C-alpha positions as CSV (number, residue, x, y, z in Angstrom):
1,M,-25.1,2.3,-24.9
2,G,-25.7,3.0,-21.2
3,V,-23.3,4.2,-18.5
4,G,-23.3,0.7,-16.9
5,K,-22.2,-1.0,-20.1
6,I,-19.5,1.6,-20.8
7,V,-18.1,1.2,-17.2
8,N,-18.2,-2.6,-17.6
9,L,-16.3,-2.4,-20.9
10,L,-13.7,-0.1,-19.4
11,G,-13.3,-2.4,-16.5
12,L,-12.8,-5.4,-18.7
13,A,-10.2,-3.4,-20.8
14,V,-8.3,-2.4,-17.6
15,V,-8.4,-6.0,-16.4
16,I,-7.0,-7.4,-19.6
17,I,-4.3,-4.7,-20.0
18,A,-3.2,-5.0,-16.4
19,G,-3.1,-8.8,-16.6
20,L,-1.0,-8.9,-19.8
21,A,1.3,-6.1,-18.7
22,G,2.1,-7.6,-15.3
23,S,1.8,-6.4,-11.7
24,G,2.9,-2.8,-11.1
25,V,3.5,-1.9,-14.8
26,V,0.3,0.0,-15.1
27,P,0.2,2.7,-12.4
28,Y,-2.8,2.4,-10.1
29,D,-4.3,-0.5,-12.0
30,S,-5.7,-2.1,-8.8
31,L,-7.4,1.1,-7.8
32,A,-8.9,1.5,-11.3
33,I,-10.2,-2.0,-11.2
34,I,-11.8,-1.6,-7.8
35,I,-13.4,1.7,-8.7
36,L,-14.7,0.5,-12.0
37,G,-16.0,-2.7,-10.4
38,A,-17.8,-0.8,-7.7
39,V,-19.4,1.6,-10.2
40,G,-20.3,-1.3,-12.4
41,G,-21.9,-3.1,-9.5
42,Y,-24.0,-0.1,-8.9
43,Y,-25.5,-0.4,-12.4
44,V,-26.3,-4.1,-12.1
45,G,-30.1,-4.6,-12.4
46,G,-32.1,-6.1,-9.6
47,D,-32.8,-9.3,-11.6
48,D,-29.1,-9.9,-12.3
49,R,-27.8,-9.3,-8.8
50,G,-27.9,-12.9,-7.7
51,A,-26.1,-14.2,-10.8
52,F,-23.5,-11.4,-10.4
53,L,-22.8,-12.5,-6.7
54,V,-22.5,-16.1,-7.8
55,A,-20.1,-15.2,-10.5
56,A,-18.0,-13.2,-8.0
57,V,-17.8,-16.2,-5.7
58,A,-17.0,-18.5,-8.5
59,L,-14.2,-16.3,-9.8
60,S,-12.7,-16.0,-6.3
61,I,-12.5,-19.8,-6.1
62,V,-11.2,-20.7,-9.6
63,H,-9.1,-17.7,-10.7
64,G,-5.8,-19.5,-9.9
65,A,-6.6,-22.8,-11.5
66,L,-5.1,-22.2,-15.0
67,G,-1.7,-21.0,-13.9
68,G,0.0,-24.3,-14.7
69,I,-0.5,-24.0,-18.5
70,P,2.9,-23.5,-20.1
71,A,3.6,-20.1,-21.6
72,V,0.1,-18.6,-21.2
73,G,-0.9,-19.8,-17.8
74,G,0.5,-16.8,-15.9
75,Y,-1.3,-14.4,-18.1
76,I,-4.6,-16.2,-17.8
77,D,-4.1,-16.4,-14.1
78,A,-3.4,-12.7,-13.8
79,I,-6.4,-11.7,-16.0
80,L,-8.8,-14.0,-14.0
81,G,-7.4,-12.6,-10.7
82,N,-8.0,-9.1,-11.9
83,L,-11.5,-10.0,-13.1
84,S,-12.1,-11.6,-9.7
85,A,-11.2,-8.3,-8.1
86,L,-13.5,-6.4,-10.5
87,Y,-16.4,-8.7,-9.7
88,N,-15.8,-8.6,-6.0
89,A,-15.8,-4.8,-5.9
90,G,-19.1,-4.9,-7.8
91,A,-20.4,-7.5,-5.4
92,A,-19.5,-5.3,-2.4
93,A,-21.5,-2.4,-4.1
94,I,-24.4,-4.7,-4.7
95,I,-24.4,-5.8,-1.1
96,I,-24.3,-2.2,0.2
97,L,-27.1,-1.2,-2.2
98,A,-29.3,-4.1,-1.1
99,A,-28.7,-3.2,2.6
100,Y,-29.5,0.4,1.9
101,E,-32.7,-0.5,0.0
102,K,-33.8,-2.9,2.7
103,A,-33.2,-0.2,5.4
104,T,-35.0,2.6,3.6
105,G,-37.9,0.3,2.5
């Protein structure tokens, strides 16, 4: 199991725990999600970068759509919102890496 996979699993665990616990219950949960997302984005392979960017945009668009489900909608909405933040941090890392690779040739 590589470093990228471990970081992705840790990020997913933090996303789920923070989503279920609620906002502000887990200290520095947003910071942990952003750091794990950026590090995870660094380890995304060149062939998977396009799909990762599309997933980040899709999560940004739809993460609030399930909030109306009774009893569990708030939790699903929070988890998808945190997952969107994780993917968007990874997308930022991918964009920075692509710009760096293009600049350095």
